[in-house]
MIZALUM-953043 format. One record per atom (N, C-alpha, C): residue number from 1; atom name; x, y, z. Coordinates in steps of 0.05 Angstrom, whole numbers. Example, Ala and Ser with C-alpha at 12.3 -4.5 7.8 and 13.67 -1.06 7.14 Angstrom:
2
+-----+----+--------+--------+--------+
!   i ! at !     c1 !     c2 !     c3 !
+-----+----+--------+--------+--------+
!   1 !  N !    264 !   -114 !    156 !
!   1 ! CA !    246 !    -90 !    156 !
!   1 !  C !    264 !    -66 !    156 !
!   2 !  N !    257 !    -45 !    142 !
!   2 ! CA !    273 !    -21 !    143 !
!   2 !  C !    258 !      1 !    157 !
+-----+----+--------+--------+--------+
# end
This chain:
150
+-----+----+--------+--------+--------+
!   i ! at !     c1 !     c2 !     c3 !
+-----+----+--------+--------+--------+
!   1 !  N !   2269 !   1539 !   2041 !
!   1 ! CA !   2259 !   1558 !   2022 !
!   1 !  C !   2269 !   1586 !   2030 !
!   2 !  N !   2277 !   1601 !   2011 !
!   2 ! CA !   2288 !   1627 !   2016 !
!   2 !  C !   2274 !   1648 !   1999 !
!   3 !  N !   2268 !   1671 !   2010 !
!   3 ! CA !   2257 !   1693 !   1994 !
!   3 !  C !   2272 !   1719 !   2000 !
!   4 !  N !   2273 !   1735 !   1979 !
!   4 ! CA !   2282 !   1763 !   1982 !
!   4 !  C !   2257 !   1779 !   1977 !
!   5 !  N !   2250 !   1796 !   1996 !
!   5 ! CA !   2225 !   1811 !   1995 !
!   5 !  C !   2232 !   1841 !   1992 !
!   6 !  N !   2221 !   1853 !   1972 !
!   6 ! CA !   2226 !   1882 !   1968 !
!   6 !  C !   2200 !   1897 !   1968 !
!   7 !  N !   2198 !   1917 !   1985 !
!   7 ! CA !   2174 !   1934 !   1984 !
!   7 !  C !   2178 !   1953 !   1960 !
!   8 !  N !   2158 !   1953 !   1943 !
!   8 ! CA !   2161 !   1968 !   1918 !
!   8 !  C !   2138 !   1988 !   1914 !
!   9 !  N !   2144 !   2009 !   1899 !
!   9 ! CA !   2124 !   2027 !   1889 !
!   9 !  C !   2111 !   2015 !   1864 !
!  10 !  N !   2127 !   2000 !   1849 !
!  10 ! CA !   2118 !   1986 !   1825 !
!  10 !  C !   2139 !   1966 !   1818 !
!  11 !  N !   2131 !   1945 !   1803 !
!  11 ! CA !   2149 !   1925 !   1793 !
!  11 !  C !   2136 !   1911 !   1770 !
!  12 !  N !   2154 !   1900 !   1752 !
!  12 ! CA !   2144 !   1885 !   1729 !
!  12 !  C !   2165 !   1864 !   1722 !
!  13 !  N !   2155 !   1844 !   1707 !
!  13 ! CA !   2173 !   1823 !   1697 !
!  13 !  C !   2166 !   1819 !   1668 !
!  14 !  N !   2187 !   1817 !   1651 !
!  14 ! CA !   2184 !   1813 !   1623 !
!  14 !  C !   2198 !   1788 !   1614 !
!  15 !  N !   2187 !   1775 !   1594 !
!  15 ! CA !   2200 !   1751 !   1581 !
!  15 !  C !   2200 !   1757 !   1551 !
!  16 !  N !   2223 !   1755 !   1539 !
!  16 ! CA !   2226 !   1759 !   1510 !
!  16 !  C !   2215 !   1786 !   1501 !
!  17 !  N !   2219 !   1807 !   1518 !
!  17 ! CA !   2210 !   1834 !   1511 !
!  17 !  C !   2181 !   1840 !   1516 !
!  18 !  N !   2166 !   1821 !   1527 !
!  18 ! CA !   2137 !   1825 !   1532 !
!  18 !  C !   2133 !   1824 !   1563 !
!  19 !  N !   2119 !   1844 !   1573 !
!  19 ! CA !   2113 !   1845 !   1601 !
!  19 !  C !   2092 !   1823 !   1607 !
!  20 !  N !   2099 !   1805 !   1625 !
!  20 ! CA !   2080 !   1784 !   1632 !
!  20 !  C !   2066 !   1789 !   1659 !
!  21 !  N !   2077 !   1808 !   1675 !
!  21 ! CA !   2064 !   1814 !   1700 !
!  21 !  C !   2073 !   1842 !   1709 !
!  22 !  N !   2055 !   1856 !   1722 !
!  22 ! CA !   2061 !   1883 !   1732 !
!  22 !  C !   2045 !   1888 !   1757 !
!  23 !  N !   2057 !   1901 !   1777 !
!  23 ! CA !   2042 !   1909 !   1801 !
!  23 !  C !   2048 !   1938 !   1808 !
!  24 !  N !   2030 !   1949 !   1824 !
!  24 ! CA !   2034 !   1976 !   1836 !
!  24 !  C !   2046 !   1972 !   1863 !
!  25 !  N !   2040 !   1989 !   1882 !
!  25 ! CA !   2051 !   1987 !   1909 !
!  25 !  C !   2046 !   1959 !   1922 !
!  26 !  N !   2067 !   1948 !   1933 !
!  26 ! CA !   2065 !   1922 !   1946 !
!  26 !  C !   2092 !   1909 !   1949 !
!  27 !  N !   2093 !   1882 !   1945 !
!  27 ! CA !   2117 !   1867 !   1950 !
!  27 !  C !   2126 !   1852 !   1925 !
!  28 !  N !   2152 !   1854 !   1918 !
!  28 ! CA !   2165 !   1837 !   1899 !
!  28 !  C !   2178 !   1815 !   1915 !
!  29 !  N !   2172 !   1790 !   1909 !
!  29 ! CA !   2182 !   1767 !   1924 !
!  29 !  C !   2197 !   1749 !   1905 !
!  30 !  N !   2224 !   1747 !   1910 !
!  30 ! CA !   2240 !   1728 !   1895 !
!  30 !  C !   2241 !   1703 !   1912 !
!  31 !  N !   2234 !   1680 !   1899 !
!  31 ! CA !   2231 !   1655 !   1914 !
!  31 !  C !   2251 !   1634 !   1905 !
!  32 !  N !   2267 !   1625 !   1924 !
!  32 ! CA !   2286 !   1603 !   1919 !
!  32 !  C !   2278 !   1578 !   1934 !
!  33 !  N !   2279 !   1556 !   1920 !
!  33 ! CA !   2271 !   1530 !   1932 !
!  33 !  C !   2295 !   1511 !   1933 !
!  34 !  N !   2299 !   1500 !   1957 !
!  34 ! CA !   2321 !   1482 !   1962 !
!  34 !  C !   2311 !   1453 !   1963 !
!  35 !  N !   2328 !   1435 !   1956 !
!  35 ! CA !   2321 !   1407 !   1959 !
!  35 !  C !   2314 !   1402 !   1988 !
!  36 !  N !   2292 !   1389 !   1993 !
!  36 ! CA !   2283 !   1383 !   2020 !
!  36 !  C !   2261 !   1402 !   2030 !
!  37 !  N !   2256 !   1424 !   2015 !
!  37 ! CA !   2234 !   1442 !   2023 !
!  37 !  C !   2207 !   1427 !   2019 !
!  38 !  N !   2187 !   1435 !   2036 !
!  38 ! CA !   2161 !   1422 !   2034 !
!  38 !  C !   2139 !   1442 !   2042 !
!  39 !  N !   2115 !   1431 !   2046 !
!  39 ! CA !   2091 !   1447 !   2052 !
!  39 !  C !   2094 !   1464 !   2077 !
!  40 !  N !   2109 !   1454 !   2097 !
!  40 ! CA !   2113 !   1469 !   2121 !
!  40 !  C !   2129 !   1494 !   2116 !
!  41 !  N !   2148 !   1493 !   2098 !
!  41 ! CA !   2164 !   1516 !   2091 !
!  41 !  C !   2146 !   1537 !   2077 !
!  42 !  N !   2129 !   1527 !   2059 !
!  42 ! CA !   2111 !   1545 !   2044 !
!  42 !  C !   2092 !   1558 !   2064 !
!  43 !  N !   2080 !   1543 !   2082 !
!  43 ! CA !   2061 !   1555 !   2101 !
!  43 !  C !   2074 !   1576 !   2119 !
!  44 !  N !   2097 !   1570 !   2129 !
!  44 ! CA !   2111 !   1589 !   2146 !
!  44 !  C !   2118 !   1615 !   2132 !
!  45 !  N !   2130 !   1612 !   2108 !
!  45 ! CA !   2138 !   1636 !   2093 !
!  45 !  C !   2114 !   1653 !   2084 !
!  46 !  N !   2094 !   1640 !   2073 !
!  46 ! CA !   2071 !   1655 !   2063 !
!  46 !  C !   2057 !   1669 !   2086 !
!  47 !  N !   2054 !   1656 !   2109 !
!  47 ! CA !   2043 !   1669 !   2132 !
!  47 !  C !   2058 !   1693 !   2141 !
!  48 !  N !   2084 !   1691 !   2142 !
!  48 ! CA !   2101 !   1714 !   2148 !
!  48 !  C !   2098 !   1736 !   2128 !
!  49 !  N !   2098 !   1729 !   2103 !
!  49 ! CA !   2096 !   1749 !   2081 !
!  49 !  C !   2071 !   1766 !   2083 !
!  50 !  N !   2048 !   1753 !   2088 !
!  50 ! CA !   2023 !   1769 !   2088 !
!  50 !  C !   2020 !   1785 !   2114 !
!  51 !  N !   2033 !   1776 !   2136 !
!  51 ! CA !   2030 !   1790 !   2162 !
!  51 !  C !   2053 !   1809 !   2169 !
!  52 !  N !   2075 !   1808 !   2154 !
!  52 ! CA !   2098 !   1824 !   2161 !
!  52 !  C !   2092 !   1854 !   2158 !
!  53 !  N !   2096 !   1868 !   2180 !
!  53 ! CA !   2089 !   1897 !   2181 !
!  53 !  C !   2112 !   1914 !   2171 !
!  54 !  N !   2112 !   1919 !   2144 !
!  54 ! CA !   2133 !   1935 !   2132 !
!  54 !  C !   2122 !   1958 !   2115 !
!  55 !  N !   2096 !   1962 !   2118 !
!  55 ! CA !   2084 !   1985 !   2104 !
!  55 !  C !   2077 !   2007 !   2124 !
!  56 !  N !   2080 !   2032 !   2116 !
!  56 ! CA !   2076 !   2054 !   2134 !
!  56 !  C !   2046 !   2058 !   2141 !
!  57 !  N !   2042 !   2065 !   2166 !
!  57 ! CA !   2015 !   2074 !   2175 !
!  57 !  C !   2013 !   2104 !   2171 !
!  58 !  N !   1991 !   2115 !   2181 !
!  58 ! CA !   1987 !   2144 !   2177 !
!  58 !  C !   2008 !   2162 !   2191 !
!  59 !  N !   2022 !   2150 !   2210 !
!  59 ! CA !   2043 !   2165 !   2224 !
!  59 !  C !   2071 !   2160 !   2211 !
!  60 !  N !   2072 !   2145 !   2190 !
!  60 ! CA !   2097 !   2140 !   2176 !
!  60 !  C !   2114 !   2117 !   2189 !
!  61 !  N !   2102 !   2102 !   2207 !
!  61 ! CA !   2116 !   2079 !   2220 !
!  61 !  C !   2109 !   2054 !   2205 !
!  62 !  N !   2129 !   2036 !   2203 !
!  62 ! CA !   2124 !   2010 !   2190 !
!  62 !  C !   2107 !   1993 !   2209 !
!  63 !  N !   2081 !   1995 !   2204 !
!  63 ! CA !   2062 !   1982 !   2223 !
!  63 !  C !   2040 !   1968 !   2209 !
!  64 !  N !   2040 !   1967 !   2182 !
!  64 ! CA !   2019 !   1954 !   2167 !
!  64 !  C !   2031 !   1931 !   2150 !
!  65 !  N !   2014 !   1910 !   2147 !
!  65 ! CA !   2023 !   1887 !   2131 !
!  65 !  C !   2011 !   1889 !   2103 !
!  66 !  N !   2019 !   1870 !   2086 !
!  66 ! CA !   2008 !   1868 !   2059 !
!  66 !  C !   1978 !   1863 !   2061 !
!  67 !  N !   1970 !   1847 !   2081 !
!  67 ! CA !   1942 !   1841 !   2086 !
!  67 !  C !   1927 !   1867 !   2093 !
!  68 !  N !   1938 !   1883 !   2111 !
!  68 ! CA !   1925 !   1908 !   2120 !
!  68 !  C !   1925 !   1929 !   2098 !
!  69 !  N !   1946 !   1929 !   2082 !
!  69 ! CA !   1951 !   1951 !   2063 !
!  69 !  C !   1937 !   1947 !   2037 !
!  70 !  N !   1926 !   1923 !   2031 !
!  70 ! CA !   1914 !   1917 !   2006 !
!  70 !  C !   1934 !   1921 !   1983 !
!  71 !  N !   1960 !   1917 !   1989 !
!  71 ! CA !   1980 !   1919 !   1969 !
!  71 !  C !   1981 !   1895 !   1950 !
!  72 !  N !   1995 !   1898 !   1928 !
!  72 ! CA !   1997 !   1876 !   1909 !
!  72 !  C !   2022 !   1860 !   1914 !
!  73 !  N !   2024 !   1837 !   1902 !
!  73 ! CA !   2047 !   1820 !   1904 !
!  73 !  C !   2055 !   1808 !   1877 !
!  74 !  N !   2081 !   1806 !   1873 !
!  74 ! CA !   2092 !   1794 !   1849 !
!  74 !  C !   2113 !   1774 !   1858 !
!  75 !  N !   2109 !   1748 !   1852 !
!  75 ! CA !   2128 !   1728 !   1861 !
!  75 !  C !   2143 !   1716 !   1836 !
!  76 !  N !   2169 !   1714 !   1839 !
!  76 ! CA !   2185 !   1705 !   1816 !
!  76 !  C !   2204 !   1683 !   1826 !
!  77 !  N !   2204 !   1660 !   1812 !
!  77 ! CA !   2223 !   1639 !   1820 !
!  77 !  C !   2251 !   1648 !   1815 !
!  78 !  N !   2269 !   1640 !   1834 !
!  78 ! CA !   2297 !   1651 !   1833 !
!  78 !  C !   2316 !   1630 !   1844 !
!  79 !  N !   2324 !   1610 !   1829 !
!  79 ! CA !   2341 !   1589 !   1839 !
!  79 !  C !   2368 !   1600 !   1848 !
!  80 !  N !   2377 !   1623 !   1838 !
!  80 ! CA !   2403 !   1634 !   1844 !
!  80 !  C !   2405 !   1643 !   1873 !
!  81 !  N !   2383 !   1643 !   1888 !
!  81 ! CA !   2384 !   1650 !   1916 !
!  81 !  C !   2400 !   1629 !   1932 !
!  82 !  N !   2404 !   1606 !   1920 !
!  82 ! CA !   2419 !   1584 !   1933 !
!  82 !  C !   2447 !   1582 !   1921 !
!  83 !  N !   2458 !   1603 !   1910 !
!  83 ! CA !   2485 !   1602 !   1899 !
!  83 !  C !   2505 !   1598 !   1921 !
!  84 !  N !   2524 !   1581 !   1916 !
!  84 ! CA !   2547 !   1577 !   1934 !
!  84 !  C !   2571 !   1591 !   1921 !
!  85 !  N !   2584 !   1608 !   1936 !
!  85 ! CA !   2607 !   1623 !   1926 !
!  85 !  C !   2633 !   1616 !   1941 !
!  86 !  N !   2632 !   1593 !   1955 !
!  86 ! CA !   2655 !   1585 !   1972 !
!  86 !  C !   2680 !   1578 !   1956 !
!  87 !  N !   2676 !   1566 !   1933 !
!  87 ! CA !   2700 !   1557 !   1917 !
!  87 !  C !   2700 !   1571 !   1890 !
!  88 !  N !   2723 !   1580 !   1883 !
!  88 ! CA !   2727 !   1592 !   1856 !
!  88 !  C !   2710 !   1617 !   1852 !
!  89 !  N !   2707 !   1624 !   1827 !
!  89 ! CA !   2693 !   1648 !   1819 !
!  89 !  C !   2666 !   1644 !   1805 !
!  90 !  N !   2660 !   1619 !   1800 !
!  90 ! CA !   2634 !   1612 !   1787 !
!  90 !  C !   2616 !   1600 !   1809 !
!  91 !  N !   2593 !   1613 !   1814 !
!  91 ! CA !   2575 !   1603 !   1834 !
!  91 !  C !   2565 !   1575 !   1827 !
!  92 !  N !   2561 !   1559 !   1848 !
!  92 ! CA !   2549 !   1532 !   1845 !
!  92 !  C !   2521 !   1533 !   1855 !
!  93 !  N !   2504 !   1517 !   1843 !
!  93 ! CA !   2475 !   1518 !   1850 !
!  93 !  C !   2465 !   1490 !   1859 !
!  94 !  N !   2482 !   1474 !   1870 !
!  94 ! CA !   2474 !   1446 !   1877 !
!  94 !  C !   2453 !   1446 !   1900 !
!  95 !  N !   2451 !   1466 !   1916 !
!  95 ! CA !   2430 !   1466 !   1938 !
!  95 !  C !   2403 !   1473 !   1927 !
!  96 !  N !   2401 !   1486 !   1904 !
!  96 ! CA !   2375 !   1493 !   1892 !
!  96 !  C !   2362 !   1467 !   1883 !
!  97 !  N !   2336 !   1465 !   1888 !
!  97 ! CA !   2321 !   1441 !   1879 !
!  97 !  C !   2319 !   1441 !   1849 !
!  98 !  N !   2320 !   1417 !   1837 !
!  98 ! CA !   2317 !   1416 !   1808 !
!  98 !  C !   2288 !   1423 !   1800 !
!  99 !  N !   2284 !   1430 !   1774 !
!  99 ! CA !   2257 !   1439 !   1765 !
!  99 !  C !   2234 !   1420 !   1772 !
! 100 !  N !   2239 !   1394 !   1770 !
! 100 ! CA !   2218 !   1375 !   1775 !
! 100 !  C !   2208 !   1375 !   1804 !
! 101 !  N !   2224 !   1385 !   1822 !
! 101 ! CA !   2217 !   1389 !   1850 !
! 101 !  C !   2208 !   1418 !   1855 !
! 102 !  N !   2223 !   1437 !   1845 !
! 102 ! CA !   2217 !   1465 !   1851 !
! 102 !  C !   2193 !   1476 !   1837 !
! 103 !  N !   2187 !   1467 !   1813 !
! 103 ! CA !   2163 !   1478 !   1798 !
! 103 !  C !   2137 !   1473 !   1814 !
! 104 !  N !   2131 !   1448 !   1822 !
! 104 ! CA !   2106 !   1444 !   1838 !
! 104 !  C !   2106 !   1459 !   1864 !
! 105 !  N !   2129 !   1461 !   1877 !
! 105 ! CA !   2130 !   1476 !   1903 !
! 105 !  C !   2126 !   1506 !   1898 !
! 106 !  N !   2137 !   1517 !   1877 !
! 106 ! CA !   2132 !   1545 !   1870 !
! 106 !  C !   2102 !   1549 !   1864 !
! 107 !  N !   2090 !   1530 !   1850 !
! 107 ! CA !   2061 !   1532 !   1845 !
! 107 !  C !   2045 !   1532 !   1871 !
! 108 !  N !   2053 !   1515 !   1889 !
! 108 ! CA !   2039 !   1513 !   1915 !
! 108 !  C !   2044 !   1539 !   1931 !
! 109 !  N !   2068 !   1550 !   1930 !
! 109 ! CA !   2074 !   1575 !   1943 !
! 109 !  C !   2055 !   1597 !   1933 !
! 110 !  N !   2051 !   1599 !   1907 !
! 110 ! CA !   2033 !   1619 !   1895 !
! 110 !  C !   2004 !   1614 !   1905 !
! 111 !  N !   1996 !   1589 !   1904 !
! 111 ! CA !   1968 !   1582 !   1913 !
! 111 !  C !   1964 !   1591 !   1942 !
! 112 !  N !   1983 !   1585 !   1959 !
! 112 ! CA !   1980 !   1591 !   1988 !
! 112 !  C !   1981 !   1621 !   1992 !
! 113 !  N !   1998 !   1635 !   1979 !
! 113 ! CA !   1999 !   1664 !   1981 !
! 113 !  C !   1972 !   1677 !   1972 !
! 114 !  N !   1961 !   1667 !   1950 !
! 114 ! CA !   1935 !   1676 !   1940 !
! 114 !  C !   1913 !   1670 !   1960 !
! 115 !  N !   1914 !   1646 !   1972 !
! 115 ! CA !   1893 !   1638 !   1991 !
! 115 !  C !   1894 !   1656 !   2016 !
! 116 !  N !   1918 !   1661 !   2026 !
! 116 ! CA !   1920 !   1677 !   2050 !
! 116 !  C !   1913 !   1707 !   2045 !
! 117 !  N !   1920 !   1717 !   2022 !
! 117 ! CA !   1914 !   1745 !   2016 !
! 117 !  C !   1885 !   1748 !   2007 !
! 118 !  N !   1874 !   1727 !   1995 !
! 118 ! CA !   1846 !   1729 !   1985 !
! 118 !  C !   1844 !   1746 !   1960 !
! 119 !  N !   1867 !   1747 !   1945 !
! 119 ! CA !   1867 !   1763 !   1920 !
! 119 !  C !   1889 !   1752 !   1902 !
! 120 !  N !   1889 !   1761 !   1877 !
! 120 ! CA !   1910 !   1752 !   1858 !
! 120 !  C !   1938 !   1759 !   1867 !
! 121 !  N !   1957 !   1742 !   1858 !
! 121 ! CA !   1985 !   1747 !   1862 !
! 121 !  C !   1998 !   1744 !   1834 !
! 122 !  N !   2011 !   1765 !   1825 !
! 122 ! CA !   2024 !   1764 !   1798 !
! 122 !  C !   2048 !   1745 !   1800 !
! 123 !  N !   2057 !   1735 !   1777 !
! 123 ! CA !   2079 !   1716 !   1778 !
! 123 !  C !   2097 !   1719 !   1753 !
! 124 !  N !   2122 !   1711 !   1757 !
! 124 ! CA !   2140 !   1709 !   1734 !
! 124 !  C !   2135 !   1683 !   1720 !
! 125 !  N !   2151 !   1677 !   1700 !
! 125 ! CA !   2149 !   1653 !   1684 !
! 125 !  C !   2171 !   1634 !   1693 !
! 126 !  N !   2163 !   1612 !   1705 !
! 126 ! CA !   2182 !   1593 !   1716 !
! 126 !  C !   2202 !   1584 !   1695 !
! 127 !  N !   2228 !   1585 !   1701 !
! 127 ! CA !   2249 !   1574 !   1684 !
! 127 !  C !   2256 !   1592 !   1660 !
! 128 !  N !   2242 !   1614 !   1657 !
! 128 ! CA !   2248 !   1632 !   1634 !
! 128 !  C !   2270 !   1652 !   1641 !
! 129 !  N !   2283 !   1663 !   1621 !
! 129 ! CA !   2301 !   1685 !   1625 !
! 129 !  C !   2284 !   1710 !   1627 !
! 130 !  N !   2284 !   1722 !   1651 !
! 130 ! CA !   2265 !   1744 !   1656 !
! 130 !  C !   2281 !   1770 !   1661 !
! 131 !  N !   2268 !   1792 !   1654 !
! 131 ! CA !   2278 !   1819 !   1661 !
! 131 !  C !   2259 !   1830 !   1682 !
! 132 !  N !   2270 !   1837 !   1705 !
! 132 ! CA !   2254 !   1847 !   1727 !
! 132 !  C !   2260 !   1876 !   1731 !
! 133 !  N !   2240 !   1893 !   1732 !
! 133 ! CA !   2243 !   1921 !   1737 !
! 133 !  C !   2227 !   1927 !   1763 !
! 134 !  N !   2239 !   1945 !   1779 !
! 134 ! CA !   2225 !   1952 !   1804 !
! 134 !  C !   2234 !   1980 !   1813 !
! 135 !  N !   2217 !   1992 !   1828 !
! 135 ! CA !   2224 !   2016 !   1843 !
! 135 !  C !   2221 !   2008 !   1872 !
! 136 !  N !   2244 !   2004 !   1885 !
! 136 ! CA !   2244 !   1996 !   1913 !
! 136 !  C !   2236 !   2020 !   1930 !
! 137 !  N !   2216 !   2016 !   1947 !
! 137 ! CA !   2204 !   2037 !   1964 !
! 137 !  C !   2217 !   2036 !   1991 !
! 138 !  N !   2233 !   2056 !   1997 !
! 138 ! CA !   2245 !   2058 !   2024 !
! 138 !  C !   2275 !   2065 !   2023 !
! 139 !  N !   2292 !   2049 !   2014 !
! 139 ! CA !   2288 !   2021 !   2005 !
! 139 !  C !   2283 !   2002 !   2028 !
! 140 !  N !   2266 !   1983 !   2023 !
! 140 ! CA !   2261 !   1961 !   2043 !
! 140 !  C !   2266 !   1935 !   2028 !
! 141 !  N !   2286 !   1920 !   2037 !
! 141 ! CA !   2293 !   1894 !   2026 !
! 141 !  C !   2299 !   1875 !   2049 !
! 142 !  N !   2285 !   1852 !   2050 !
! 142 ! CA !   2287 !   1833 !   2072 !
! 142 !  C !   2292 !   1805 !   2061 !
! 143 !  N !   2311 !   1791 !   2074 !
! 143 ! CA !   2317 !   1764 !   2067 !
! 143 !  C !   2304 !   1746 !   2088 !
! 144 !  N !   2289 !   1726 !   2079 !
! 144 ! CA !   2277 !   1706 !   2098 !
! 144 !  C !   2284 !   1678 !   2088 !
! 145 !  N !   2289 !   1661 !   2108 !
! 145 ! CA !   2296 !   1633 !   2101 !
! 145 !  C !   2280 !   1615 !   2120 !
! 146 !  N !   2265 !   1596 !   2109 !
! 146 ! CA !   2248 !   1579 !   2126 !
! 146 !  C !   2264 !   1561 !   2144 !
! 147 !  N !   2290 !   1558 !   2140 !
! 147 ! CA !   2307 !   1543 !   2158 !
! 147 !  C !   2316 !   1559 !   2181 !
! 148 !  N !   2311 !   1585 !   2181 !
! 148 ! CA !   2319 !   1603 !   2203 !
! 148 !  C !   2293 !   1613 !   2217 !
! 149 !  N !   2277 !   1595 !   2228 !
! 149 ! CA !   2252 !   1603 !   2239 !
! 149 !  C !   2254 !   1612 !   2268 !
! 150 !  N !   2276 !   1606 !   2281 !
! 150 ! CA !   2279 !   1614 !   2309 !
! 150 !  C !   2302 !   1632 !   2314 !
+-----+----+--------+--------+--------+
# end
């Protein structure tokens, strides 16, 4: 499982011209699911996401987590995080899990993130063509992959 995490001042996602989710300061999380991902990947990533200290403290140092900061979170499924660009000019997506596997894992990811945070997590619409708007704060953008735990 792979995520791109962006610390944002605000973010929103729209489907067919209608905003379906919007957050203020917090994290925009793009979630890619690979064939073979499981509950252990979800647990590790969600734990890291809520505890990762990337928000400024009163001295301006990145020393606070999403948990500490009471920030919001918006998670959006993003199969293109598993694009392969090794051959030709058209990316291949064979490593991305098919919807029948990735949809329930994405739902579990959202549930676990909500459980750990103890508050709502906004979400995109799985499988839809979405427009994502954000104001990256910092900018802070971090790539995490559950296969790179050590």
